[in-house]
mmCIF file as Biopython writes it, N, C-alpha, C and O atoms, coordinates in Angstrom:
data_model
#
loop_
_atom_site.group_PDB
_atom_site.id
_atom_site.type_symbol
_atom_site.label_atom_id
_atom_site.label_alt_id
_atom_site.label_comp_id
_atom_site.label_asym_id
_atom_site.label_entity_id
_atom_site.label_seq_id
_atom_site.pdbx_PDB_ins_code
_atom_site.Cartn_x
_atom_site.Cartn_y
_atom_site.Cartn_z
_atom_site.occupancy
_atom_site.B_iso_or_equiv
_atom_site.auth_seq_id
_atom_site.auth_asym_id
_atom_site.pdbx_PDB_model_num
ATOM 1   N N  . MET A ? 1  ? 23.477 184.100 84.970 1.0 0.0 1  A 1 
ATOM 2   C CA . MET A ? 1  ? 24.410 183.802 83.900 1.0 0.0 1  A 1 
ATOM 3   C C  . MET A ? 1  ? 25.642 184.696 84.044 1.0 0.0 1  A 1 
ATOM 4   O O  . MET A ? 1  ? 25.530 185.854 84.445 1.0 0.0 1  A 1 
ATOM 5   N N  . ALA A ? 2  ? 26.809 184.156 83.717 1.0 0.0 2  A 1 
ATOM 6   C CA . ALA A ? 2  ? 28.063 184.888 83.854 1.0 0.0 2  A 1 
ATOM 7   C C  . ALA A ? 2  ? 28.229 185.880 82.715 1.0 0.0 2  A 1 
ATOM 8   O O  . ALA A ? 2  ? 27.734 185.670 81.607 1.0 0.0 2  A 1 
ATOM 9   N N  . THR A ? 3  ? 28.936 186.966 83.009 1.0 0.0 3  A 1 
ATOM 10  C CA . THR A ? 3  ? 29.185 187.978 81.974 1.0 0.0 3  A 1 
ATOM 11  C C  . THR A ? 3  ? 30.385 187.568 81.140 1.0 0.0 3  A 1 
ATOM 12  O O  . THR A ? 3  ? 31.315 186.950 81.657 1.0 0.0 3  A 1 
ATOM 13  N N  . PRO A ? 4  ? 30.377 187.905 79.850 1.0 0.0 4  A 1 
ATOM 14  C CA . PRO A ? 4  ? 31.509 187.537 78.986 1.0 0.0 4  A 1 
ATOM 15  C C  . PRO A ? 4  ? 32.778 188.293 79.377 1.0 0.0 4  A 1 
ATOM 16  O O  . PRO A ? 4  ? 32.731 189.463 79.754 1.0 0.0 4  A 1 
ATOM 17  N N  . ASN A ? 5  ? 33.893 187.608 79.279 1.0 0.0 5  A 1 
ATOM 18  C CA . ASN A ? 5  ? 35.185 188.206 79.601 1.0 0.0 5  A 1 
ATOM 19  C C  . ASN A ? 5  ? 35.828 188.669 78.291 1.0 0.0 5  A 1 
ATOM 20  O O  . ASN A ? 5  ? 36.588 187.929 77.667 1.0 0.0 5  A 1 
ATOM 21  N N  . TYR A ? 6  ? 35.519 189.881 77.889 1.0 0.0 6  A 1 
ATOM 22  C CA . TYR A ? 6  ? 36.007 190.404 76.610 1.0 0.0 6  A 1 
ATOM 23  C C  . TYR A ? 6  ? 37.521 190.605 76.610 1.0 0.0 6  A 1 
ATOM 24  O O  . TYR A ? 6  ? 38.163 190.490 75.566 1.0 0.0 6  A 1 
ATOM 25  N N  . GLY A ? 7  ? 38.082 190.900 77.761 1.0 0.0 7  A 1 
ATOM 26  C CA . GLY A ? 7  ? 39.534 191.085 77.852 1.0 0.0 7  A 1 
ATOM 27  C C  . GLY A ? 7  ? 40.282 189.808 77.502 1.0 0.0 7  A 1 
ATOM 28  O O  . GLY A ? 7  ? 41.305 189.845 76.819 1.0 0.0 7  A 1 
ATOM 29  N N  . PHE A ? 8  ? 39.763 188.676 77.976 1.0 0.0 8  A 1 
ATOM 30  C CA . PHE A ? 8  ? 40.390 187.388 77.691 1.0 0.0 8  A 1 
ATOM 31  C C  . PHE A ? 8  ? 40.312 187.087 76.197 1.0 0.0 8  A 1 
ATOM 32  O O  . PHE A ? 8  ? 41.295 186.654 75.596 1.0 0.0 8  A 1 
ATOM 33  N N  . GLU A ? 9  ? 39.139 187.318 75.595 1.0 0.0 9  A 1 
ATOM 34  C CA . GLU A ? 9  ? 38.971 187.073 74.160 1.0 0.0 9  A 1 
ATOM 35  C C  . GLU A ? 9  ? 39.907 187.952 73.341 1.0 0.0 9  A 1 
ATOM 36  O O  . GLU A ? 9  ? 40.509 187.501 72.366 1.0 0.0 9  A 1 
ATOM 37  N N  . LYS A ? 10 ? 40.020 189.211 73.750 1.0 0.0 10 A 1 
ATOM 38  C CA . LYS A ? 10 ? 40.898 190.139 73.027 1.0 0.0 10 A 1 
ATOM 39  C C  . LYS A ? 10 ? 42.352 189.674 73.120 1.0 0.0 10 A 1 
ATOM 40  O O  . LYS A ? 10 ? 43.085 189.708 72.132 1.0 0.0 10 A 1 
ATOM 41  N N  . ARG A ? 11 ? 42.757 189.245 74.305 1.0 0.0 11 A 1 
ATOM 42  C CA . ARG A ? 11 ? 44.135 188.782 74.494 1.0 0.0 11 A 1 
ATOM 43  C C  . ARG A ? 11 ? 44.418 187.546 73.641 1.0 0.0 11 A 1 
ATOM 44  O O  . ARG A ? 11 ? 45.498 187.422 73.063 1.0 0.0 11 A 1 
ATOM 45  N N  . GLN A ? 12 ? 43.450 186.635 73.562 1.0 0.0 12 A 1 
ATOM 46  C CA . GLN A ? 12 ? 43.631 185.434 72.757 1.0 0.0 12 A 1 
ATOM 47  C C  . GLN A ? 12 ? 43.770 185.785 71.276 1.0 0.0 12 A 1 
ATOM 48  O O  . GLN A ? 12 ? 44.576 185.184 70.565 1.0 0.0 12 A 1 
ATOM 49  N N  . LYS A ? 13 ? 42.987 186.755 70.817 1.0 0.0 13 A 1 
ATOM 50  C CA . LYS A ? 13 ? 43.085 187.196 69.420 1.0 0.0 13 A 1 
ATOM 51  C C  . LYS A ? 13 ? 44.449 187.815 69.149 1.0 0.0 13 A 1 
ATOM 52  O O  . LYS A ? 13 ? 45.062 187.554 68.113 1.0 0.0 13 A 1 
ATOM 53  N N  . GLU A ? 14 ? 44.921 188.637 70.086 1.0 0.0 14 A 1 
ATOM 54  C CA . GLU A ? 14 ? 46.227 189.276 69.923 1.0 0.0 14 A 1 
ATOM 55  C C  . GLU A ? 14 ? 47.340 188.238 69.868 1.0 0.0 14 A 1 
ATOM 56  O O  . GLU A ? 14 ? 48.258 188.347 69.056 1.0 0.0 14 A 1 
ATOM 57  N N  . LEU A ? 15 ? 47.257 187.225 70.740 1.0 0.0 15 A 1 
ATOM 58  C CA . LEU A ? 15 ? 48.268 186.172 70.743 1.0 0.0 15 A 1 
ATOM 59  C C  . LEU A ? 15 ? 48.241 185.378 69.437 1.0 0.0 15 A 1 
ATOM 60  O O  . LEU A ? 15 ? 49.291 185.012 68.908 1.0 0.0 15 A 1 
ATOM 61  N N  . ALA A ? 16 ? 47.047 185.115 68.923 1.0 0.0 16 A 1 
ATOM 62  C CA . ALA A ? 16 ? 46.929 184.383 67.659 1.0 0.0 16 A 1 
ATOM 63  C C  . ALA A ? 16 ? 47.524 185.205 66.515 1.0 0.0 16 A 1 
ATOM 64  O O  . ALA A ? 16 ? 48.217 184.656 65.659 1.0 0.0 16 A 1 
ATOM 65  N N  . LYS A ? 17 ? 47.263 186.504 66.490 1.0 0.0 17 A 1 
ATOM 66  C CA . LYS A ? 17 ? 47.824 187.369 65.448 1.0 0.0 17 A 1 
ATOM 67  C C  . LYS A ? 17 ? 49.351 187.386 65.526 1.0 0.0 17 A 1 
ATOM 68  O O  . LYS A ? 17 ? 50.040 187.324 64.508 1.0 0.0 17 A 1 
ATOM 69  N N  . LYS A ? 18 ? 49.864 187.472 66.755 1.0 0.0 18 A 1 
ATOM 70  C CA . LYS A ? 18 ? 51.307 187.510 66.955 1.0 0.0 18 A 1 
ATOM 71  C C  . LYS A ? 18 ? 51.948 186.207 66.476 1.0 0.0 18 A 1 
ATOM 72  O O  . LYS A ? 18 ? 52.982 186.227 65.810 1.0 0.0 18 A 1 
ATOM 73  N N  . ARG A ? 19 ? 51.326 185.073 66.819 1.0 0.0 19 A 1 
ATOM 74  C CA . ARG A ? 19 ? 51.825 183.772 66.398 1.0 0.0 19 A 1 
ATOM 75  C C  . ARG A ? 19 ? 51.821 183.644 64.874 1.0 0.0 19 A 1 
ATOM 76  O O  . ARG A ? 19 ? 52.776 183.145 64.278 1.0 0.0 19 A 1 
ATOM 77  N N  . LYS A ? 20 ? 50.737 184.100 64.260 1.0 0.0 20 A 1 
ATOM 78  C CA . LYS A ? 20 ? 50.623 184.018 62.805 1.0 0.0 20 A 1 
ATOM 79  C C  . LYS A ? 20 ? 51.684 184.880 62.129 1.0 0.0 20 A 1 
ATOM 80  O O  . LYS A ? 20 ? 52.278 184.471 61.131 1.0 0.0 20 A 1 
ATOM 81  N N  . LYS A ? 21 ? 51.921 186.067 62.672 1.0 0.0 21 A 1 
ATOM 82  C CA . LYS A ? 21 ? 52.925 186.970 62.110 1.0 0.0 21 A 1 
ATOM 83  C C  . LYS A ? 21 ? 54.320 186.361 62.210 1.0 0.0 21 A 1 
ATOM 84  O O  . LYS A ? 21 ? 55.108 186.443 61.268 1.0 0.0 21 A 1 
ATOM 85  N N  . GLU A ? 22 ? 54.620 185.752 63.353 1.0 0.0 22 A 1 
ATOM 86  C CA . GLU A ? 22 ? 55.929 185.124 63.534 1.0 0.0 22 A 1 
ATOM 87  C C  . GLU A ? 22 ? 56.107 183.961 62.571 1.0 0.0 22 A 1 
ATOM 88  O O  . GLU A ? 22 ? 57.188 183.776 62.011 1.0 0.0 22 A 1 
ATOM 89  N N  . ASP A ? 23 ? 55.051 183.175 62.375 1.0 0.0 23 A 1 
ATOM 90  C CA . ASP A ? 23 ? 55.122 182.053 61.440 1.0 0.0 23 A 1 
ATOM 91  C C  . ASP A ? 23 ? 55.383 182.543 60.023 1.0 0.0 23 A 1 
ATOM 92  O O  . ASP A ? 23 ? 56.175 181.947 59.293 1.0 0.0 23 A 1 
ATOM 93  N N  . LYS A ? 24 ? 54.723 183.621 59.637 1.0 0.0 24 A 1 
ATOM 94  C CA . LYS A ? 24 ? 54.923 184.176 58.302 1.0 0.0 24 A 1 
ATOM 95  C C  . LYS A ? 24 ? 56.366 184.648 58.123 1.0 0.0 24 A 1 
ATOM 96  O O  . LYS A ? 24 ? 56.973 184.414 57.077 1.0 0.0 24 A 1 
ATOM 97  N N  . LEU A ? 25 ? 56.913 185.312 59.140 1.0 0.0 25 A 1 
ATOM 98  C CA . LEU A ? 25 ? 58.289 185.787 59.047 1.0 0.0 25 A 1 
ATOM 99  C C  . LEU A ? 25 ? 59.275 184.621 58.934 1.0 0.0 25 A 1 
ATOM 100 O O  . LEU A ? 25 ? 60.249 184.694 58.185 1.0 0.0 25 A 1 
ATOM 101 N N  . LYS A ? 26 ? 59.012 183.541 59.688 1.0 0.0 26 A 1 
ATOM 102 C CA . LYS A ? 26 ? 59.884 182.375 59.610 1.0 0.0 26 A 1 
ATOM 103 C C  . LYS A ? 26 ? 59.821 181.749 58.223 1.0 0.0 26 A 1 
ATOM 104 O O  . LYS A ? 26 ? 60.851 181.378 57.659 1.0 0.0 26 A 1 
ATOM 105 N N  . GLU A ? 27 ? 58.609 181.631 57.670 1.0 0.0 27 A 1 
ATOM 106 C CA . GLU A ? 27 ? 58.451 181.058 56.339 1.0 0.0 27 A 1 
ATOM 107 C C  . GLU A ? 27 ? 59.141 181.931 55.289 1.0 0.0 27 A 1 
ATOM 108 O O  . GLU A ? 27 ? 59.779 181.421 54.368 1.0 0.0 27 A 1 
ATOM 109 N N  . LYS A ? 28 ? 59.007 183.236 55.436 1.0 0.0 28 A 1 
ATOM 110 C CA . LYS A ? 28 ? 59.625 184.162 54.489 1.0 0.0 28 A 1 
ATOM 111 C C  . LYS A ? 28 ? 61.147 184.037 54.543 1.0 0.0 28 A 1 
ATOM 112 O O  . LYS A ? 28 ? 61.811 184.022 53.506 1.0 0.0 28 A 1 
ATOM 113 N N  . ALA A ? 29 ? 61.696 183.946 55.758 1.0 0.0 29 A 1 
ATOM 114 C CA . ALA A ? 29 ? 63.141 183.801 55.903 1.0 0.0 29 A 1 
ATOM 115 C C  . ALA A ? 29 ? 63.608 182.473 55.321 1.0 0.0 29 A 1 
ATOM 116 O O  . ALA A ? 29 ? 64.667 182.407 54.696 1.0 0.0 29 A 1 
ATOM 117 N N  . ALA A ? 30 ? 62.831 181.420 55.520 1.0 0.0 30 A 1 
ATOM 118 C CA . ALA A ? 30 ? 63.205 180.114 54.986 1.0 0.0 30 A 1 
ATOM 119 C C  . ALA A ? 30 ? 63.160 180.136 53.462 1.0 0.0 30 A 1 
ATOM 120 O O  . ALA A ? 30 ? 64.047 179.586 52.808 1.0 0.0 30 A 1 
ATOM 121 N N  . ARG A ? 31 ? 62.129 180.771 52.888 1.0 0.0 31 A 1 
ATOM 122 C CA . ARG A ? 31 ? 62.032 180.864 51.437 1.0 0.0 31 A 1 
ATOM 123 C C  . ARG A ? 31 ? 63.182 181.672 50.874 1.0 0.0 31 A 1 
ATOM 124 O O  . ARG A ? 31 ? 63.754 181.313 49.845 1.0 0.0 31 A 1 
ATOM 125 N N  . LYS A ? 32 ? 63.523 182.766 51.547 1.0 0.0 32 A 1 
ATOM 126 C CA . LYS A ? 32 ? 64.613 183.620 51.075 1.0 0.0 32 A 1 
ATOM 127 C C  . LYS A ? 32 ? 65.935 182.861 51.118 1.0 0.0 32 A 1 
ATOM 128 O O  . LYS A ? 32 ? 66.756 182.972 50.207 1.0 0.0 32 A 1 
ATOM 129 N N  . HIS A ? 33 ? 66.132 182.095 52.178 1.0 0.0 33 A 1 
ATOM 130 C CA . HIS A ? 33 ? 67.380 181.352 52.350 1.0 0.0 33 A 1 
ATOM 131 C C  . HIS A ? 33 ? 67.503 180.225 51.335 1.0 0.0 33 A 1 
ATOM 132 O O  . HIS A ? 33 ? 68.549 180.074 50.703 1.0 0.0 33 A 1 
ATOM 133 N N  . THR A ? 34 ? 66.457 179.438 51.171 1.0 0.0 34 A 1 
ATOM 134 C CA . THR A ? 34 ? 66.532 178.288 50.274 1.0 0.0 34 A 1 
ATOM 135 C C  . THR A ? 34 ? 66.275 178.691 48.823 1.0 0.0 34 A 1 
ATOM 136 O O  . THR A ? 34 ? 66.964 178.210 47.923 1.0 0.0 34 A 1 
ATOM 137 N N  . GLY A ? 35 ? 65.317 179.548 48.587 1.0 0.0 35 A 1 
ATOM 138 C CA . GLY A ? 35 ? 64.960 179.938 47.224 1.0 0.0 35 A 1 
ATOM 139 C C  . GLY A ? 35 ? 65.978 180.872 46.608 1.0 0.0 35 A 1 
ATOM 140 O O  . GLY A ? 35 ? 66.245 180.775 45.411 1.0 0.0 35 A 1 
ATOM 141 N N  . GLY A ? 36 ? 66.551 181.768 47.377 1.0 0.0 36 A 1 
ATOM 142 C CA . GLY A ? 36 ? 67.494 182.749 46.849 1.0 0.0 36 A 1 
ATOM 143 C C  . GLY A ? 36 ? 68.752 182.119 46.308 1.0 0.0 36 A 1 
ATOM 144 O O  . GLY A ? 36 ? 69.272 182.558 45.282 1.0 0.0 36 A 1 
ATOM 145 N N  . GLU A ? 37 ? 69.258 181.089 46.983 1.0 0.0 37 A 1 
ATOM 146 C CA . GLU A ? 37 ? 70.496 180.459 46.530 1.0 0.0 37 A 1 
ATOM 147 C C  . GLU A ? 37 ? 70.280 179.688 45.237 1.0 0.0 37 A 1 
ATOM 148 O O  . GLU A ? 37 ? 71.117 179.755 44.337 1.0 0.0 37 A 1 
ATOM 149 N N  . GLY A ? 38 ? 69.192 178.968 45.127 1.0 0.0 38 A 1 
ATOM 150 C CA . GLY A ? 38 ? 68.917 178.169 43.935 1.0 0.0 38 A 1 
ATOM 151 C C  . GLY A ? 38 ? 68.681 179.052 42.726 1.0 0.0 38 A 1 
ATOM 152 O O  . GLY A ? 38 ? 69.175 178.744 41.642 1.0 0.0 38 A 1 
ATOM 153 N N  . ASP A ? 39 ? 67.941 180.139 42.878 1.0 0.0 39 A 1 
ATOM 154 C CA . ASP A ? 39 ? 67.656 181.033 41.765 1.0 0.0 39 A 1 
ATOM 155 C C  . ASP A ? 39 ? 68.917 181.739 41.284 1.0 0.0 39 A 1 
ATOM 156 O O  . ASP A ? 39 ? 69.106 181.911 40.080 1.0 0.0 39 A 1 
ATOM 157 N N  . ALA A ? 40 ? 69.774 182.145 42.201 1.0 0.0 40 A 1 
ATOM 158 C CA . ALA A ? 40 ? 70.996 182.855 41.823 1.0 0.0 40 A 1 
ATOM 159 C C  . ALA A ? 40 ? 71.924 181.935 41.041 1.0 0.0 40 A 1 
ATOM 160 O O  . ALA A ? 40 ? 72.541 182.362 40.066 1.0 0.0 40 A 1 
ATOM 161 N N  . ALA A ? 41 ? 72.028 180.685 41.457 1.0 0.0 41 A 1 
ATOM 162 C CA . ALA A ? 41 ? 72.898 179.748 40.759 1.0 0.0 41 A 1 
ATOM 163 C C  . ALA A ? 41 ? 72.362 179.460 39.364 1.0 0.0 41 A 1 
ATOM 164 O O  . ALA A ? 41 ? 73.138 179.357 38.414 1.0 0.0 41 A 1 
ATOM 165 N N  . ALA A ? 42 ? 71.062 179.330 39.229 1.0 0.0 42 A 1 
ATOM 166 C CA . ALA A ? 42 ? 70.455 179.045 37.931 1.0 0.0 42 A 1 
ATOM 167 C C  . ALA A ? 42 ? 70.627 180.228 36.984 1.0 0.0 42 A 1 
ATOM 168 O O  . ALA A ? 42 ? 70.906 180.033 35.802 1.0 0.0 42 A 1 
ATOM 169 N N  . SER A ? 43 ? 70.465 181.441 37.482 1.0 0.0 43 A 1 
ATOM 170 C CA . SER A ? 43 ? 70.603 182.609 36.615 1.0 0.0 43 A 1 
ATOM 171 C C  . SER A ? 43 ? 72.055 182.824 36.200 1.0 0.0 43 A 1 
ATOM 172 O O  . SER A ? 43 ? 72.303 183.301 35.092 1.0 0.0 43 A 1 
ATOM 173 N N  . ASP A ? 44 ? 73.023 182.488 37.055 1.0 0.0 44 A 1 
ATOM 174 C CA . ASP A ? 44 ? 74.429 182.595 36.690 1.0 0.0 44 A 1 
ATOM 175 C C  . ASP A ? 44 ? 74.766 181.621 35.576 1.0 0.0 44 A 1 
ATOM 176 O O  . ASP A ? 44 ? 75.503 181.965 34.653 1.0 0.0 44 A 1 
ATOM 177 N N  . GLN A ? 45 ? 74.234 180.407 35.654 1.0 0.0 45 A 1 
ATOM 178 C CA . GLN A ? 45 ? 74.516 179.416 34.625 1.0 0.0 45 A 1 
ATOM 179 C C  . GLN A ? 45 ? 73.878 179.795 33.300 1.0 0.0 45 A 1 
ATOM 180 O O  . GLN A ? 45 ? 74.446 179.531 32.241 1.0 0.0 45 A 1 
ATOM 181 N N  . GLU A ? 46 ? 72.701 180.413 33.346 1.0 0.0 46 A 1 
ATOM 182 C CA . GLU A ? 46 ? 72.039 180.828 32.113 1.0 0.0 46 A 1 
ATOM 183 C C  . GLU A ? 46 ? 72.813 181.954 31.429 1.0 0.0 46 A 1 
ATOM 184 O O  . GLU A ? 46 ? 72.970 181.938 30.209 1.0 0.0 46 A 1 
ATOM 185 N N  . SER A ? 47 ? 73.297 182.925 32.195 1.0 0.0 47 A 1 
ATOM 186 C CA . SER A ? 47 ? 73.995 184.055 31.600 1.0 0.0 47 A 1 
ATOM 187 C C  . SER A ? 47 ? 75.420 183.702 31.200 1.0 0.0 47 A 1 
ATOM 188 O O  . SER A ? 47 ? 75.968 184.303 30.276 1.0 0.0 47 A 1 
ATOM 189 N N  . ASN A ? 48 ? 76.028 182.737 31.883 1.0 0.0 48 A 1 
ATOM 190 C CA . ASN A ? 48 ? 77.396 182.339 31.601 1.0 0.0 48 A 1 
ATOM 191 C C  . ASN A ? 48 ? 77.465 180.815 31.578 1.0 0.0 48 A 1 
ATOM 192 O O  . ASN A ? 48 ? 77.841 180.213 32.583 1.0 0.0 48 A 1 
ATOM 193 N N  . PRO A ? 49 ? 77.113 180.171 30.463 1.0 0.0 49 A 1 
ATOM 194 C CA . PRO A ? 49 ? 77.050 178.713 30.420 1.0 0.0 49 A 1 
ATOM 195 C C  . PRO A ? 49 ? 78.410 178.035 30.603 1.0 0.0 49 A 1 
ATOM 196 O O  . PRO A ? 49 ? 78.458 176.854 30.947 1.0 0.0 49 A 1 
ATOM 197 N N  . ALA A ? 50 ? 79.503 178.747 30.385 1.0 0.0 50 A 1 
ATOM 198 C CA . ALA A ? 50 ? 80.826 178.151 30.533 1.0 0.0 50 A 1 
ATOM 199 C C  . ALA A ? 50 ? 81.196 177.971 31.996 1.0 0.0 50 A 1 
ATOM 200 O O  . ALA A ? 50 ? 82.155 177.264 32.306 1.0 0.0 50 A 1 
ATOM 201 N N  . GLY A ? 51 ? 80.449 178.600 32.902 1.0 0.0 51 A 1 
ATOM 202 C CA . GLY A ? 51 ? 80.734 178.501 34.321 1.0 0.0 51 A 1 
ATOM 203 C C  . GLY A ? 51 ? 81.625 179.637 34.778 1.0 0.0 51 A 1 
ATOM 204 O O  . GLY A ? 51 ? 81.977 180.514 33.990 1.0 0.0 51 A 1 
ATOM 205 N N  . GLY A ? 52 ? 81.986 179.622 36.033 1.0 0.0 52 A 1 
ATOM 206 C CA . GLY A ? 52 ? 82.831 180.675 36.569 1.0 0.0 52 A 1 
ATOM 207 C C  . GLY A ? 52 ? 82.022 181.891 36.953 1.0 0.0 52 A 1 
ATOM 208 O O  . GLY A ? 52 ? 80.803 181.921 36.785 1.0 0.0 52 A 1 
ATOM 209 N N  . ASP A ? 53 ? 82.700 182.882 37.464 1.0 0.0 53 A 1 
ATOM 210 C CA . ASP A ? 53 ? 82.038 184.100 37.912 1.0 0.0 53 A 1 
ATOM 211 C C  . ASP A ? 53 ? 82.092 185.133 36.797 1.0 0.0 53 A 1 
ATOM 212 O O  . ASP A ? 53 ? 83.178 185.568 36.414 1.0 0.0 53 A 1 
ATOM 213 N N  . ALA A ? 54 ? 80.964 185.524 36.280 1.0 0.0 54 A 1 
ATOM 214 C CA . ALA A ? 54 ? 80.900 186.442 35.146 1.0 0.0 54 A 1 
ATOM 215 C C  . ALA A ? 54 ? 81.413 187.825 35.522 1.0 0.0 54 A 1 
ATOM 216 O O  . ALA A ? 54 ? 82.051 188.488 34.704 1.0 0.0 54 A 1 
ATOM 217 N N  . VAL A ? 55 ? 81.148 188.268 36.737 1.0 0.0 55 A 1 
ATOM 218 C CA . VAL A ? 55 ? 81.543 189.610 37.151 1.0 0.0 55 A 1 
ATOM 219 C C  . VAL A ? 55 ? 83.059 189.705 37.264 1.0 0.0 55 A 1 
ATOM 220 O O  . VAL A ? 55 ? 83.644 190.675 36.782 1.0 0.0 55 A 1 
ATOM 221 N N  . ALA A ? 56 ? 83.708 188.729 37.885 1.0 0.0 56 A 1 
ATOM 222 C CA . ALA A ? 56 ? 85.155 188.765 38.052 1.0 0.0 56 A 1 
ATOM 223 C C  . ALA A ? 56 ? 85.845 188.614 36.694 1.0 0.0 56 A 1 
ATOM 224 O O  . ALA A ? 56 ? 86.877 189.244 36.462 1.0 0.0 56 A 1 
ATOM 225 N N  . GLY A ? 57 ? 85.303 187.803 35.805 1.0 0.0 57 A 1 
ATOM 226 C CA . GLY A ? 57 ? 85.909 187.609 34.490 1.0 0.0 57 A 1 
ATOM 227 C C  . GLY A ? 57 ? 85.834 188.868 33.655 1.0 0.0 57 A 1 
ATOM 228 O O  . GLY A ? 57 ? 86.787 189.192 32.946 1.0 0.0 57 A 1 
ATOM 229 N N  . ASP A ? 58 ? 84.725 189.588 33.720 1.0 0.0 58 A 1 
ATOM 230 C CA . ASP A ? 58 ? 84.574 190.809 32.938 1.0 0.0 58 A 1 
ATOM 231 C C  . ASP A ? 58 ? 85.458 191.927 33.470 1.0 0.0 58 A 1 
ATOM 232 O O  . ASP A ? 58 ? 86.034 192.684 32.688 1.0 0.0 58 A 1 
ATOM 233 N N  . ALA A ? 59 ? 85.571 192.040 34.771 1.0 0.0 59 A 1 
ATOM 234 C CA . ALA A ? 59 ? 86.319 193.140 35.366 1.0 0.0 59 A 1 
ATOM 235 C C  . ALA A ? 59 ? 87.824 192.970 35.145 1.0 0.0 59 A 1 
ATOM 236 O O  . ALA A ? 59 ? 88.549 193.956 35.012 1.0 0.0 59 A 1 
ATOM 237 N N  . GLY A ? 60 ? 88.286 191.728 35.107 1.0 0.0 60 A 1 
ATOM 238 C CA . GLY A ? 60 ? 89.720 191.505 34.995 1.0 0.0 60 A 1 
ATOM 239 C C  . GLY A ? 60 ? 90.211 191.391 33.572 1.0 0.0 60 A 1 
ATOM 240 O O  . GLY A ? 60 ? 91.422 191.320 33.363 1.0 0.0 60 A 1 
ATOM 241 N N  . SER A ? 61 ? 89.347 191.369 32.592 1.0 0.0 61 A 1 
ATOM 242 C CA . SER A ? 61 ? 89.801 191.178 31.223 1.0 0.0 61 A 1 
ATOM 243 C C  . SER A ? 61 ? 90.428 192.464 30.678 1.0 0.0 61 A 1 
ATOM 244 O O  . SER A ? 61 ? 89.865 193.545 30.852 1.0 0.0 61 A 1 
ATOM 245 N N  . PRO A ? 62 ? 91.590 192.357 30.019 1.0 0.0 62 A 1 
ATOM 246 C CA . PRO A ? 62 ? 92.261 193.544 29.493 1.0 0.0 62 A 1 
ATOM 247 C C  . PRO A ? 62 ? 91.546 194.106 28.265 1.0 0.0 62 A 1 
ATOM 248 O O  . PRO A ? 62 ? 91.781 195.258 27.902 1.0 0.0 62 A 1 
ATOM 249 N N  . SER A ? 63 ? 90.679 193.322 27.615 1.0 0.0 63 A 1 
ATOM 250 C CA . SER A ? 63 ? 90.008 193.809 26.412 1.0 0.0 63 A 1 
ATOM 251 C C  . SER A ? 63 ? 88.855 194.758 26.737 1.0 0.0 63 A 1 
ATOM 252 O O  . SER A ? 63 ? 88.391 195.469 25.847 1.0 0.0 63 A 1 
ATOM 253 N N  . SER A ? 64 ? 88.382 194.792 27.978 1.0 0.0 64 A 1 
ATOM 254 C CA . SER A ? 64 ? 87.280 195.701 28.304 1.0 0.0 64 A 1 
ATOM 255 C C  . SER A ? 64 ? 87.834 197.111 28.523 1.0 0.0 64 A 1 
ATOM 256 O O  . SER A ? 64 ? 88.714 197.309 29.360 1.0 0.0 64 A 1 
ATOM 257 N N  . PRO A ? 65 ? 87.329 198.069 27.786 1.0 0.0 65 A 1 
ATOM 258 C CA . PRO A ? 65 ? 87.840 199.439 27.907 1.0 0.0 65 A 1 
ATOM 259 C C  . PRO A ? 65 ? 87.374 200.078 29.213 1.0 0.0 65 A 1 
ATOM 260 O O  . PRO A ? 65 ? 86.252 199.851 29.666 1.0 0.0 65 A 1 
ATOM 261 N N  . LEU A ? 66 ? 88.235 200.862 29.792 1.0 0.0 66 A 1 
ATOM 262 C CA . LEU A ? 66 ? 87.897 201.583 31.016 1.0 0.0 66 A 1 
ATOM 263 C C  . LEU A ? 66 ? 87.393 202.975 30.650 1.0 0.0 66 A 1 
ATOM 264 O O  . LEU A ? 66 ? 87.988 203.632 29.795 1.0 0.0 66 A 1 
ATOM 265 N N  . PRO A ? 67 ? 86.333 203.433 31.261 1.0 0.0 67 A 1 
ATOM 266 C CA . PRO A ? 67 ? 85.848 204.772 30.969 1.0 0.0 67 A 1 
ATOM 267 C C  . PRO A ? 67 ? 86.830 205.836 31.457 1.0 0.0 67 A 1 
ATOM 268 O O  . PRO A ? 67 ? 87.345 205.743 32.572 1.0 0.0 67 A 1 
ATOM 269 N N  . THR A ? 68 ? 87.083 206.823 30.642 1.0 0.0 68 A 1 
ATOM 270 C CA . THR A ? 68 ? 88.032 207.890 31.025 1.0 0.0 68 A 1 
ATOM 271 C C  . THR A ? 68 ? 87.354 209.217 31.087 1.0 0.0 68 A 1 
ATOM 272 O O  . THR A ? 68 ? 87.993 210.223 31.392 1.0 0.0 68 A 1 
#
């Protein structure tokens, strides 16, 4: 009977782990890219229902006092 080739099995496990890790990173990047834009737009509309950029409007308004 032939002896088991443990080196081959170990290499296959390492390759599978590497593949799984790469897939997870790709999924994470895809979620960040697609999910991040939708969530940011929704939160901007909730905080400022009139539209526009809330940060630029607040910074440029003359009624906001500047700290001295």
